[in-house]
C-alpha positions in Angstrom: 45.9 49.9 -61.4 44.7 51.0 -57.7 41.2 50.8 -56.7 41.4 54.5 -55.9 42.3 55.4 -59.5 39.7 52.8 -61.1 36.9 54.8 -58.9 38.1 58.3 -60.2 38.2 56.8 -63.9 34.8 55.1 -63.6 33.2 58.4 -62.1 34.8 60.3 -65.1 33.4 58.1 -67.6 29.7 58.3 -66.1 29.8 62.1 -65.7 31.3 62.8 -69.2 28.6 63.5 -71.7 28.0 60.7 -74.1 28.5 62.2 -77.9 27.1 60.0 -80.6 27.0 60.7 -84.3 23.4 60.9 -85.7 22.6 59.0 -88.7 20.0 60.8 -91.1 18.0 59.3 -93.7 16.6 61.5 -96.8 13.1 61.3 -98.2 12.3 62.2 -102.1 8.8 63.4 -100.7 10.5 65.9 -98.4 13.5 68.3 -98.7 14.0 68.8 -95.2 16.9 66.8 -94.1 18.3 68.4 -90.5 16.1 71.0 -88.5 18.1 73.6 -86.9 17.0 72.7 -83.5 18.7 69.3 -83.9 22.0 71.0 -85.5 22.4 73.2 -82.3 21.3 70.3 -80.3 24.1 68.0 -81.5 26.6 70.7 -81.6 26.3 71.4 -78.0 26.4 67.6 -77.1 29.7 67.6 -78.9 31.1 70.4 -77.3 30.3 69.4 -73.8 32.1 66.0 -74.8 35.0 67.6 -76.4 35.6 70.5 -74.5 37.5 68.6 -71.5 40.3 67.4 -73.9 41.1 71.4 -74.9 44.2 71.5 -72.7 47.1 74.0 -73.5 50.1 72.6 -74.9 53.5 72.1 -73.1 54.2 76.0 -73.8 50.8 76.8 -72.1 49.2 77.9 -75.5 45.6 76.5 -76.2 44.9 74.9 -79.7 44.4 76.9 -82.8 41.0 76.2 -84.5 41.0 76.5 -88.2 37.9 76.5 -90.1 37.5 76.0 -93.7 35.9 78.7 -95.2 32.8 79.7 -95.9 30.8 76.7 -95.4 32.1 75.8 -92.1 32.0 79.5 -90.4 28.3 78.8 -89.1 29.4 75.7 -87.6 32.6 77.0 -85.9 31.1 80.0 -84.4 28.5 77.9 -82.8 31.0 75.4 -81.6 33.4 78.5 -80.4 30.2 79.8 -78.6 29.6 76.6 -76.8 33.1 76.3 -75.6 33.1 79.7 -74.3 30.1 79.1 -72.3 31.2 75.7 -71.0 34.6 76.9 -69.9 33.2 80.2 -68.7 35.6 82.3 -70.9 34.6 85.6 -72.4 34.4 86.7 -76.1 37.9 87.5 -76.1 38.8 84.2 -74.9 42.3 82.6 -76.0 40.3 80.3 -78.3 41.8 81.2 -81.8 39.6 80.4 -84.5 40.6 81.4 -88.0 39.3 80.9 -91.7 41.1 79.2 -94.4 39.9 78.6 -97.6 40.0 76.0 -100.4 38.3 75.9 -103.7 37.9 73.4 -106.6 37.0 76.0 -109.1 39.5 78.7 -110.8 36.8 81.0 -112.1 34.0 78.7 -113.3 36.7 75.7 -114.3 36.7 72.8 -112.1 40.2 71.8 -110.9 41.3 68.3 -110.6 42.5 69.0 -107.1 41.4 71.7 -104.5 43.9 74.6 -103.7 44.2 76.9 -100.9 42.6 80.5 -101.8 45.7 83.0 -100.8 43.7 86.1 -100.1 44.4 88.5 -97.2 41.4 87.8 -95.0 42.1 84.0 -95.5 45.8 84.4 -94.6 47.3 81.1 -92.9 48.0 81.8 -89.1 51.1 81.0 -87.5 50.9 77.3 -86.4 54.6 76.3 -86.2 54.7 74.1 -83.0 50.8 74.8 -82.3 48.0 72.1 -81.5 45.6 72.5 -84.7 42.1 71.3 -84.7 40.1 71.8 -88.3 36.5 72.4 -88.8 34.9 71.8 -92.1 31.0 71.6 -93.1 31.2 68.3 -94.9 33.1 65.6 -95.9 32.7 63.9 -99.4 35.7 63.0 -101.3 38.1 64.0 -98.7 40.6 65.6 -100.8 40.1 69.1 -99.1 40.6 67.9 -95.5 43.8 65.7 -96.5 45.5 68.9 -98.4 44.3 71.1 -95.2 46.1 68.6 -92.9 49.3 68.3 -95.1 49.9 72.0 -95.4 49.3 72.4 -91.7 51.7 69.8 -91.2 54.1 71.5 -93.7 53.6 74.7 -91.5 54.9 72.8 -88.4 51.3 72.3 -87.0 50.4 69.5 -84.6 47.2 68.2 -86.3 45.3 66.4 -83.8 41.6 66.5 -84.7 39.0 67.2 -87.6 35.2 68.2 -87.0 32.8 67.7 -89.7 29.2 68.7 -89.4 27.9 66.4 -92.0 29.6 63.2 -93.8 28.8 61.3 -97.0 29.3 57.6 -97.1 32.8 56.3 -98.8 30.7 55.0 -101.7 26.9 54.9 -102.6 25.2 52.8 -105.2 28.4 51.3 -106.5 30.0 54.9 -106.9 33.0 55.7 -105.0 32.7 58.9 -103.1 35.9 59.1 -100.9 38.8 59.2 -103.0 41.6 59.7 -100.7 42.8 58.1 -97.5 42.3 59.5 -94.1 45.3 61.4 -92.7 47.0 59.2 -89.9 47.2 60.4 -86.4 44.2 62.7 -86.9 41.0 61.9 -84.9 37.9 62.4 -87.1 34.4 63.7 -85.4 31.4 63.4 -87.3 28.0 65.3 -86.0 25.9 63.9 -88.8 26.2 61.1 -91.5 24.1 61.7 -94.4 23.4 59.8 -97.7 24.9 61.2 -101.0 22.6 64.0 -101.5 23.0 67.7 -102.3 22.4 69.7 -99.5 22.2 73.4 -98.4 21.9 75.4 -95.4 23.7 76.3 -92.0 26.4 77.2 -94.1 26.3 75.0 -97.2 25.4 76.8 -100.5 24.7 76.1 -103.9 26.6 79.1 -105.9 26.3 81.4 -103.0 22.7 80.5 -102.4 21.3 78.6 -99.4 23.9 79.3 -96.9 21.8 81.3 -94.4 19.2 78.7 -94.1 19.1 77.8 -90.8 18.1 74.2 -91.5 19.7 71.8 -94.0 17.8 71.0 -96.8 18.0 68.5 -99.7 18.0 69.9 -103.3 16.4 67.3 -105.1 16.0 69.7 -108.0 19.4 69.7 -108.4 19.8 66.0 -108.3 16.8 65.1 -110.5 16.3 68.2 -112.6 12.9 68.5 -114.5 13.3 67.9 -118.3 13.4 71.1 -120.1 10.5 72.1 -122.1 10.8 71.0 -125.7 9.4 73.7 -128.3 8.1 72.6 -131.7 10.0 74.9 -134.2 7.9 75.2 -137.2 9.5 76.2 -140.5 7.4 78.9 -142.5 5.9 76.5 -144.7 5.1 74.2 -141.9 3.1 77.0 -139.8 -0.4 75.5 -139.0 -3.0 77.1 -141.1 -5.8 79.4 -139.1 -9.3 78.5 -140.4 
């Protein structure tokens, strides 16, 4: 390697924004986990670091971003806004962001494996021969991400990256959280790592609630519900006498 090339690479490495995943700890005395200001800051830092790699493919086409609805919508739109500002593109830019929905439930019945929801508003984009980047709100078991990558590849996509707002540990307290291996050849980007807690906010919800919260909070009440009130039932003959 000649000296000129070494100098150029050094300058690029110094000028390139340094993005690092932030590790967050939870405190039982406080429901607040990640404040909105920190979320937006981290998304901005990631966007600055990742944007330079958003080159068009050999056919001159930009990558397609597929976000997993509905949880990742808030994160995806914030990333899109940052990319457009960084690259000075308008709202009708060539960035293509598409929602695709997967679910673990059929009605109220939990499925063993996730499945894609085939509704018109979540219709699968034409990804054949295109570079695809996924965005999701959280990685826990990893099954949804693995299925999303598999289906995109079956459609002829070149899946290069997967972006997560949050990631839970592979295991905690001896319990295995991650149940599948990460797809080969896909670069994973995580903005925050969190413990294995129940979270809401910034797109994440509990039965449709909490999604619009700007901050991410821990639902301690869902993890450690209070014991139900036990009422003593008297038979007629056992009713206490009134003096």
